C-alpha positions in Angstrom: 20.8 3.0 21.5 17.1 3.2 20.6 15.5 0.4 18.5 15.2 2.7 15.6 18.9 3.7 15.8 19.8 0.1 16.1 17.7 -0.7 13.1 19.5 2.0 11.1 22.8 0.7 12.2 21.9 -2.9 11.3 20.7 -1.7 7.9 24.0 0.1 7.4 26.0 -3.0 8.5 23.9 -5.2 6.2 24.4 -2.9 3.2 28.2 -2.6 3.9 28.4 -6.3 3.1 27.2 -5.7 -0.4 29.7 -5.1 -3.2 28.2 -2.1 -5.1 29.1 -0.7 -8.4 30.0 3.0 -8.3 26.7 5.0 -8.5 26.0 7.3 -11.4 26.9 11.0 -10.9 24.2 13.1 -9.3 23.7 16.8 -9.7 22.9 17.5 -6.0 22.7 15.1 -3.0 19.4 14.3 -1.5 19.2 15.3 2.1 16.7 14.9 4.9 16.3 16.8 8.2 16.8 14.9 11.4 13.1 14.1 12.0 12.0 13.9 8.4 10.8 10.8 6.5 10.7 10.7 2.7 9.6 8.3 0.0 12.8 8.1 -2.2 13.6 6.2 -5.3 17.0 4.5 -4.9 19.2 2.9 -7.5 20.4 -0.4 -6.1 22.9 -2.6 -7.9 20.9 -5.8 -8.1 18.1 -7.9 -6.7 20.2 -9.2 -3.8 20.6 -5.7 -2.4 16.8 -5.3 -2.5 16.4 -8.5 -0.6 18.7 -7.3 2.1 16.5 -4.3 2.5 13.4 -6.5 2.8 15.1 -8.6 5.4 16.1 -5.6 7.4 12.4 -4.4 7.4 12.8 -1.5 5.0 9.5 0.2 4.0 9.3 -0.7 0.3 6.4 1.2 -1.2 5.9 -0.3 -4.6 7.1 -3.2 -6.8 10.8 -2.5 -7.6 11.8 -2.0 -11.2 14.9 -3.2 -12.9 16.7 -0.9 -15.4 18.5 -2.0 -18.5 21.9 -1.8 -16.8 20.9 -4.3 -14.2 20.3 -1.9 -11.4 17.2 -2.1 -9.2 15.0 1.0 -8.7 13.3 0.7 -5.4 11.0 3.2 -3.7 11.7 3.3 0.1 10.2 5.3 3.0 13.3 6.3 4.9 14.4 8.7 7.6 17.6 10.7 7.8 19.6 8.0 9.5 18.5 5.3 7.1 19.2 7.6 4.1 22.7 8.2 5.5 23.2 4.5 6.0 22.1 3.7 2.5 24.1 6.5 0.9 27.3 5.7 2.8 26.9 2.1 1.7 26.8 3.1 -2.0 23.1 3.2 -2.9 22.2 6.2 -4.9 19.1 8.3 -4.1 17.9 9.4 -7.5 14.5 10.9 -6.9 12.6 12.3 -3.9 9.1 11.2 -4.7 7.6 12.7 -1.6 8.7 14.3 1.6 7.1 14.3 5.0 7.2 18.4 5.6 24.1 -8.1 -5.4 25.1 -8.9 -2.4 27.3 -11.5 -4.1 26.8 -12.2 -7.8 24.8 -15.3 -8.8 26.6 -18.6 -8.7 28.4 -19.7 -11.9 26.1 -21.3 -14.4 24.5 -24.5 -13.1 25.4 -28.0 -14.1 22.2 -28.0 -16.2 23.5 -25.2 -18.3 26.9 -26.7 -18.7 25.3 -29.9 -19.9 23.0 -28.0 -22.3 24.0 -28.5 -25.9 21.0 -27.1 -27.7 19.7 -23.6 -27.8 16.7 -22.5 -25.8 13.3 -21.8 -27.2 11.9 -18.3 -26.8 8.3 -17.2 -26.8 6.8 -13.7 -26.6 4.2 -13.5 -23.8 3.6 -9.8 -24.4 4.4 -7.4 -27.2 2.3 -4.2 -27.1 2.8 -0.6 -28.2 1.0 2.6 -27.5 1.2 6.3 -27.9 0.8 8.8 -25.1 1.5 12.5 -25.2 3.1 12.2 -28.6 5.5 9.5 -27.6 5.5 5.9 -28.7 6.3 3.1 -26.3 6.9 -0.7 -26.7 6.7 -3.2 -23.9 7.6 -6.9 -24.2 7.8 -10.0 -22.1 9.7 -13.1 -23.3 9.9 -16.6 -21.8 12.8 -19.0 -22.3 12.7 -22.7 -21.9 16.1 -22.4 -20.0 14.1 -21.5 -16.9 16.8 -22.8 -14.5 19.6 -20.8 -16.0 20.0 -17.5 -14.0 22.5 -16.1 -16.5 20.7 -16.5 -19.8 20.5 -13.1 -21.5 17.7 -12.1 -23.9 17.7 -9.2 -26.3 14.7 -7.8 -28.2 15.2 -6.3 -31.7 12.5 -4.0 -33.0 11.7 -2.5 -36.5 9.4 0.3 -37.5 7.6 0.8 -40.8 10.2 3.2 -42.1 13.0 0.7 -41.5 14.4 2.1 -38.3 15.7 -0.6 -35.9 17.0 -0.9 -32.4 17.6 -3.4 -29.6 17.3 -3.5 -25.9 18.0 -6.1 -23.2 15.5 -7.9 -21.0 15.8 -8.6 -17.3 15.1 -12.0 -15.8 12.1 -11.9 -13.4 11.6 -14.4 -10.6 8.9 -14.5 -8.0 9.0 -16.6 -4.9 12.1 -18.4 -6.4 10.1 -19.3 -9.5 11.2 -18.1 -13.0 8.4 -16.1 -14.6 9.8 -14.4 -17.7 12.2 -11.7 -19.0 11.0 -8.2 -19.3 11.9 -4.5 -19.6 10.2 -1.2 -18.7 8.4 0.4 -21.7 10.9 1.5 -24.3 10.7 4.8 -26.2 10.6 4.2 -29.9 10.6 6.8 -32.8 7.3 5.4 -34.3 5.0 2.5 -34.3 6.8 -0.9 -34.3 5.9 -3.3 -37.0 8.1 -6.3 -35.9 9.9 -7.6 -32.9 12.2 -10.6 -32.4 14.1 -12.0 -29.4 17.4 -13.8 -29.2 19.2 -15.3 -26.3 22.8 -15.9 -25.2 22.2 -19.6 -25.6 21.4 -19.2 -29.3 17.6 -19.3 -29.1 15.6 -17.1 -31.4 11.9 -16.3 -31.4 9.7 -16.1 -34.4 9.1 -12.5 -35.6 5.8 -11.1 -34.4 3.9 -7.9 -34.9 3.3 -6.0 -31.7 -0.4 -5.3 -30.9 -1.7 -1.9 -30.1 -2.6 -1.4 -26.4 -5.3 -1.2 -25.0 -7.1 -0.8 -28.4 -10.3 0.4 -26.8 -11.8 3.8 -26.1 -15.0 4.9 -24.4 -17.8 6.6 -26.3 -17.4 10.4 -26.4 -19.0 12.5 -23.8 -21.5 15.1 -25.0 -21.0 18.8 -24.9 -21.7 20.1 -21.5 -20.8 16.9 -19.7 -20.1 17.8 -16.1 -16.9 16.7 -14.4 -14.1 18.0 -12.1 -15.8 18.0 -8.8 -12.8 17.7 -6.5 -10.7 20.8 -5.6 -8.4 19.6 -2.8 -7.4 16.6 -0.8 -10.3 15.4 1.4 -10.1 14.3 5.0 -12.7 11.8 6.4 -14.5 14.8 7.8 -14.6 16.4 4.4 -15.8 13.2 2.9 -18.7 12.9 5.4 -19.8 16.4 4.6 -19.7 15.6 0.8 -21.8 12.5 1.4 -24.4 14.5 3.3 -24.5 17.2 0.6 -25.0 14.6 -2.2 -27.9 13.1 -0.3 -29.5 16.5 0.1 -28.8 17.5 -3.5 -30.0 14.3 -5.2 -32.6 12.7 -2.8 -34.3 10.7 -5.6 -31.1 9.1 -6.7 -29.0 8.7 -3.5 -29.3 6.7 -0.3 -26.7 6.8 2.4 -25.9 3.5 4.1 -24.4 3.5 7.6 -22.1 0.4 7.6 -22.7 -1.8 10.6 -19.2 -1.9 12.2 -18.1 1.3 13.9 -14.3 1.8 13.8 -12.2 2.5 16.8 -12.1 6.2 16.0 -9.2 8.6 15.9 -8.2 7.4 19.4 -5.3 5.9 21.2 -4.4 5.0 24.8 -2.6 7.7 26.8 1.1 6.9 27.5 4.2 8.4 29.0 7.8 7.4 29.8 8.3 7.3 33.6 12.1 7.9 33.8 14.6 8.6 31.1 14.1 6.5 28.0 17.8 6.9 27.2 18.8 5.5 30.6 16.1 3.7 32.6 12.4 4.0 32.1 9.0 2.3 32.4 6.3 2.9 29.8 3.0 3.6 31.6 -0.1 3.3 29.5 -3.8 3.8 30.2 -6.2 0.9 29.5 -8.9 3.2 28.3 -8.4 5.6 25.4 -6.9 9.0 26.2 -10.1 10.8 25.4 -11.9 8.7 27.9 -10.6 10.7 30.8 -7.0 9.5 30.7 -5.2 12.3 28.9 -3.6 14.4 31.5 -3.2 11.8 34.2 0.1 12.1 36.0 2.5 9.4 37.2 5.5 9.8 39.5 7.9 7.8 41.6 9.0 8.9 45.1 11.5 7.9 47.7 9.6 7.0 50.9 12.5 8.2 53.0 12.3 5.3 55.3 14.0 2.0 55.6 12.5 -1.4 54.7 9.6 -0.1 52.9 7.7 -2.2 50.3 6.9 -1.0 46.8 3.4 0.7 47.1 1.2 3.0 45.1 -1.8 5.3 45.4 -4.0 6.9 42.8 -5.7 10.1 43.9 -6.8 13.2 42.0 -5.6 11.8 38.7 -2.1 11.3 40.0 -0.5 7.8 40.3 2.2 7.9 42.9 4.6 5.0 43.2 6.5 4.8 46.5 9.6 2.7 45.7 10.9 -0.1 47.9 13.9 0.5 50.2 16.4 -1.7 52.0 17.5 -1.7 55.6 19.7 1.3 55.0 16.9 3.3 53.4 18.3 2.9 49.8 15.8 2.6 47.0 16.0 -1.0 45.6 13.0 -1.2 43.2 13.9 -2.0 39.6 12.2 -1.1 36.4 10.8 -4.7 36.2 9.4 -4.4 39.7 7.6 -1.1 38.9 6.1 -2.2 35.6 4.8 -5.5 37.0 3.4 -3.7 40.1 1.5 -1.1 38.2 -0.1 -3.7 35.9 -1.0 -6.0 38.8 -2.4 -3.3 41.1 -4.4 -1.3 38.6 -5.4 -3.8 35.8 -8.5 -1.9 34.9 -6.8 1.5 34.7 -3.1 1.1 33.8 -0.7 -1.3 32.1 3.1 -0.9 32.1 6.1 -2.4 30.4 9.8 -1.9 30.7 11.2 0.4 28.1 13.3 -1.5 25.6 16.9 -1.5 26.9 15.9 -0.8 30.5 15.2 -4.3 31.9 16.5 -4.9 35.4 17.9 -1.4 35.9 17.3 0.6 39.1 14.1 2.6 39.0 14.9 6.3 39.2 12.9 8.9 41.1 11.0 10.5 38.3 8.0 12.5 37.3 5.5 13.7 37.5 5.0 12.8 33.8 1.7 13.3 32.0 -0.1 10.6 30.1 -1.2 11.7 26.6 -2.5 9.9 23.5 -0.1 11.9 21.4 -2.6 12.6 18.6 -2.1 15.9 17.0 -5.4 16.3 15.1 -7.1 18.7 17.5 -10.1 19.2 15.2 -10.8 15.5 14.6 -13.6 13.8 16.4 -12.3 11.1 18.8 -15.5 9.2 18.7 -16.0 5.8 17.0 -16.5 6.3 13.3 -19.5 5.2 11.3 -18.2 4.4 7.8 -20.7 5.4 5.1 -21.5 4.3 1.6 -23.4 6.1 -1.1 -26.0 4.1 -3.0 -26.7 5.6 -6.4 -29.4 4.5 -8.8 -32.9 5.0 -10.1 -33.9 1.6 -8.6 -32.1 1.0 -5.3 -34.1 -2.1 -4.4 -31.8 -4.9 -5.5 -33.5 -5.4 -8.8 -30.6 -4.0 -10.8 -27.1 -5.3 -11.2 -24.8 -3.8 -8.5 -21.3 -2.3 -8.8 -19.2 -1.5 -5.7 -16.3 1.0 -5.8 -14.4 1.5 -2.6 -11.2 3.3 -1.7 -8.6 4.2 1.0 -8.2 0.8 2.6 -4.6 2.2 3.1 -4.6 5.5 4.9 -1.8 7.2 3.1 -3.4 6.9 -0.3 -5.0 10.3 -0.3 -5.8 10.5 -4.0 -8.1 7.4 -3.9 -11.2 8.9 -2.3 -11.0 11.7 -4.9 -11.4 9.0 -7.6 -14.5 7.5 -6.1 -16.2 10.8 -5.2 -15.5 12.3 -8.6 -17.1 9.2 -10.1 -20.1 9.4 -7.9 -20.7 13.1 -8.7 -20.4 12.5 -12.4 -23.1 9.9 -12.3 -25.4 12.2 -10.4 -24.7 15.6 -12.0 -25.1 14.3 -15.5 -28.2 12.3 -14.9 -30.7 14.9 -16.2 -28.5 16.2 -19.0 -26.7 13.2 -20.6 -28.9 10.3 -21.9 -26.0 7.9 -21.6 -25.4 8.6 -18.0 -29.1 8.4 -17.3 -29.3 5.0 -18.9 -26.4 3.8 -16.7 -27.9 5.1 -13.5 -31.3 3.6 -14.4 -29.7 0.2 -15.2 -27.1 -0.2 -12.4 -27.2 -0.1 -8.6 -24.0 1.8 -7.7 -22.3 1.5 -4.2 -19.4 3.8 -3.2 -17.4 3.7 0.0 -15.0 6.7 -0.4 -12.9 5.9 2.7 -12.8 2.4 4.2 -10.2 3.3 6.8 -11.1 6.8 8.2 -9.2 6.4 11.4 -5.9 5.6 9.6 -6.7 8.4 7.2 -7.1 10.9 10.0 -3.8 9.8 11.5 -2.2 10.1 8.0 -3.5 13.7 7.6 -2.6 14.8 11.1 0.2 12.7 12.6 2.2 10.6 10.2 1.5 11.0 6.5 3.0 7.6 5.6 0.5 5.7 7.8 -0.7 2.7 5.9 -2.8 0.8 8.5 -5.7 1.5 10.7 -5.4 2.6 14.4 -6.1 -0.8 16.1 -3.1 -1.6 18.3 -2.8 -5.4 18.8 0.8 -5.1 20.0 1.9 -6.5 23.4 4.9 -6.0 25.6 7.7 -3.9 24.4 6.1 -3.4 21.0 3.7 -1.0 22.8 6.7 1.4 23.4 5.5 4.9 22.0 8.6 5.0 19.8 6.7 2.5 17.6 3.5 4.5 17.4 3.8 5.0 13.6 4.1 1.3 13.1 1.0 0.2 15.0 -2.2 -0.8 13.3 -3.6 -3.6 11.0 -3.2 -3.6 7.2 -6.9 -3.7 6.3 -6.2 -5.2 2.9 -4.5 -8.2 4.6 -7.3 -8.9 7.0 -9.8 -10.7 4.8 -10.5 -14.5 4.7 -9.5 -15.9 1.4 -5.8 -16.7 0.7 -4.9 -15.2 4.0 -1.7 -15.3 6.0 -3.6 -17.5 8.5 -4.2 -20.0 5.6 -0.4 -20.0 4.8 -0.4 -17.5 1.9 2.4 -15.0 1.3 2.2 -11.3 1.7 0.7 -10.8 5.2 2.7 -10.7 8.5 2.1 -11.8 12.1 4.3 -9.0 13.3 2.2 -6.2 14.7 4.8 -3.6 13.7 4.9 -4.8 10.1 3.3 -2.7 7.3 1.4 -5.8 6.2 0.3 -7.0 9.7 -2.7 -9.2 9.0 -4.4 -8.6 12.4 -5.4 -10.8 15.3 -7.4 -13.0 12.9 -9.4 -12.9 9.7 -11.9 -10.0 9.7 -10.7 -8.9 13.1 -11.1 -5.3 12.0 -14.3 -3.2 11.7 -13.0 -1.8 8.4 -12.7 -5.1 6.6 -16.0 -6.4 8.0 -17.8 -3.4 6.7 -16.7 -4.1 3.1 -17.8 -7.7 3.3 -21.0 -7.0 5.2 -22.1 -4.4 2.6 -21.4 -6.9 -0.3 -23.1 -9.8 1.5 -26.1 -7.7 2.3 -26.6 -6.8 -1.3 -26.3 -9.9 -3.4 -27.1 -8.0 -6.6 -23.5 -6.6 -6.4 -21.7 -8.5 -9.1 -18.8 -6.2 -9.9 -16.3 -4.4 -7.6 -13.3 -2.1 -7.9 -10.9 -1.5 -5.0 -9.0 1.8 -5.6 -5.5 2.0 -4.3 -2.3 4.0 -5.1 0.3 4.2 -6.5 2.0 2.7 -9.5 -0.5 2.4 -12.3 -1.8 -1.2 -12.1 -5.1 -2.8 -13.2 -5.5 -6.2 -11.5 -7.9 -9.0 -10.6 -7.8 -12.4 -8.7 -5.9 -14.5 -7.8 -4.2 -12.2 -5.4 -2.0 -14.5 -3.4 0.0 -17.7 -3.4 1.7 -20.1 -1.1 5.5 -19.8 -1.2 6.5 -23.4 -1.9 6.0 -23.8 -5.6 4.3 -20.4 -5.9 0.9 -22.1 -5.7 -1.8 -19.4 -6.3 -5.4 -19.5 -5.4 -7.4 -21.2 -8.2 -7.2 -19.4 -11.5 -10.4 -18.1 -13.1 -11.8 -20.2 -15.9 -10.7 -19.4 -19.5 -13.9 -17.5 -20.1 -13.6 -15.6 -16.9 -10.0 -14.7 -17.6 -11.0 -13.4 -21.1 -13.7 -11.3 -19.5 -11.4 -9.8 -17.0 -8.8 -8.9 -19.7 -11.4 -7.7 -22.2 -13.0 -5.5 -19.6 -9.6 -4.3 -18.4 -8.8 -3.1 -22.0 -12.0 -1.1 -22.1 -11.4 0.5 -18.7 -7.7 1.2 -19.4 -8.8 2.8 -22.6 -11.3 5.0 -20.7 -8.5 6.0 -18.2 -6.3 7.0 -21.1 -9.0 9.2 -22.7 -8.4 11.8 -19.9 -4.8 12.8 -20.4 -3.2 10.0 -22.3 -2.1 7.9 -19.3 -1.8 4.3 -20.3 -1.6 1.5 -17.7 1.2 -0.8 -18.9 0.2 -4.2 -20.2 2.7 -5.8 -17.9 0.9 -4.1 -15.0 -2.5 -5.5 -16.2 -3.4 -9.0 -14.9 -3.9 -11.0 -11.7 -2.5 -9.4 -8.6 -0.2 -12.3 -7.8 1.4 -12.1 -11.3 1.8 -8.3 -11.9 2.3 -7.0 -8.4 3.1 -9.5 -5.6 1.3 -11.9 -3.4 -1.2 -10.0 -1.1 -2.5 -12.6 1.3 -5.9 -11.8 2.7 -6.9 -9.0 0.3 -10.5 -7.9 -0.2 -10.8 -8.7 -3.9 -10.1 -12.3 -3.3 -12.8 -12.7 -0.7 -15.3 -10.8 -2.9 -14.5 -13.1 -5.9 -14.0 -16.5 -4.3 -16.6 -16.3 -1.6 -19.3 -14.0 -2.9 -18.9 -14.5 -6.7 -18.2 -10.9 -7.5 -16.0 -10.0 -10.4 -13.5 -7.9 -8.4 -10.7 -5.7 -9.8 -8.1 -3.4 -8.2 -6.8 0.0 -9.4 -3.5 1.3 -8.4 -3.8 4.9 -9.5 -0.8 7.2 -10.0 1.0 5.8 -13.0 4.7 6.5 -13.4 5.3 9.5 -15.7 7.9 9.6 -18.5 10.5 12.3 -18.1 11.8 13.3 -21.5 14.8 15.0 -20.1 16.1 12.1 -18.0 14.6 9.5 -20.3 13.3 7.7 -17.2 10.0 6.7 -15.7 9.4 8.6 -12.5 7.1 7.7 -9.6 4.4 10.0 -8.2 3.8 8.8 -4.7 0.9 8.4 -2.3 0.3 12.1 -1.9 1.6 13.8 -5.0 1.2 17.6 -5.6 -2.6 18.1 -5.9 -2.5 18.9 -9.6 -1.3 15.3 -10.1 -3.8 13.9 -7.7 -6.5 15.9 -9.4 -5.5 14.4 -12.8 -5.6 10.9 -11.3 -9.1 11.5 -10.0 -10.3 12.6 -13.4 -8.8 9.7 -15.4 -9.7 6.9 -13.0 -13.2 8.2 -12.4 -13.6 7.7 -16.2 -12.4 4.2 -15.7 -15.1 3.6 -13.0 -17.8 5.0 -15.4 -16.6 2.4 -18.0 -16.9 -0.3 -15.4 -20.5 0.6 -14.8 -21.0 0.5 -18.6 -19.5 -3.0 -18.7 -21.8 -4.1 -15.9 -24.8 -2.7 -17.6 -24.1 -4.6 -20.8 -23.1 -8.1 -19.5 -25.3 -8.7 -16.5 -28.9 -7.7 -16.8 -30.9 -8.7 -13.7 
């Protein structure tokens, strides 16, 4: 059984141990073809079921959500076997976001609760309302002093100006074993709420408060004739390079192009083949050099020497590696897979490496081949050369005398919509310079830096080979982890490869496993992609503001971005004044995003990364903020969309239909313009 099949079986066994409530009825089952992956939203019964998935290595794409009935809504990247295993175990696939073509209940209440004789105290941490597309929503967070009681229930009661009332339950939220608050997804209301109160099952009752409008900010109106809508399709790294060149030609007085100093590996991999039958006995033979460096097309074979008492030997002629297997006194082949793998690596260390295919250790080596080494890359029109990442520098004065703003995107390869945001923003600043006085004032006052694609190699792989690729193409795996069946799991998570609050410093959210989606790399800043971001910022000390554009989920975040597990100890919190500036600026930028099509980033998704998303050890914003003194934010574009028919919030995915990606580019480009406006107002040089 292959490792992937064993993983699916293990996942099924793990899930069968969970006692699930019957799933809700579904109009039509969700199905996948044998080789298909999909990003699917599942309804799970509770948090324990989710944790089982995490433990089994499921690809969880965004922070799970908890519905009012206690079920967990989790977005997972699965294949057909994993979908079947999940479905048979009682999980319900409720939405295909994107295609490729409780456990046991909690323990009875604790002794602390049994001893508790007084009611708890409740406090609203958030109570905001907003209107979008003609619908009014309310979101609340409430904290209880009964923090150690896992069973306390909190209910919010709302009232509108016309006397309408209603209630909804909140869900307890813990992070790293620490109680945070009770919350609910935004609730649809008939009109503006004027009062909310909260009560608990322990008898606690909050004071009545009036919800505040969110974000309560809007950008200045754009003039008639303001130019926008400069993106018409998803853009590959090659497309982005062409757009950068065109902008330099079109606006020579306002644009410089910066070649960042660290070339990436390029859209390249080593050439590899199975010598033998991977379902029976095989050795993985791999080139040391990349496939495009003359190793694609090399052949490998094993032969029976046809003579007795022959040692294992090899020859390499005319791009054919021939292995003559060892024989005993009777002329029988006696070489094993381990013998052959070790022999190849020892005899040709500068040309080949070999490992035993997982499950084939110690087996007789078959007569096999010739097989052809190949890098397996399917993007025939993509350059295989090392890639020079480029940044646009936009401004009237590009000499360091003006405050700098950095916008960068696509650290994660599969986030196709993010370069559309940064390029749309760049084009707006340039195209409107001569026709809009407000834009001219911003470009004259601010030094703007834009890196549309930080991770071009991973992006090329995502566009051509595996669209759910998150990481870059560096392969630091060793041994059996280099088996080609793991090719879609190789690479480094660029946004876990930075120096502050990193996995290497003991923070949560990065992984030492080279096959993990959050693999932190061989060390801090081991990757060209991460070094480029920091080198650009360090080389231009006038950069005081930065925005890292990711997808999806609709978040607006800032440091701290990570914590240590024991006690959930975060990186140092910003000062009171800095925190107020982060939040006040966020309101302005969220308001600018909403001005495009009414999309509102939820208040519960606005705040420090470690609080509103998860701990992301070694992320770029933390290094920019803590080491270089840059006010660094993060977008997660692609907000959930309210479905009036289902009365549910629905995810959009990393690569939504282009109409949605286009809409995201327009609204979040407006947010970047507002960031430049913030920079121009608060930090004169």
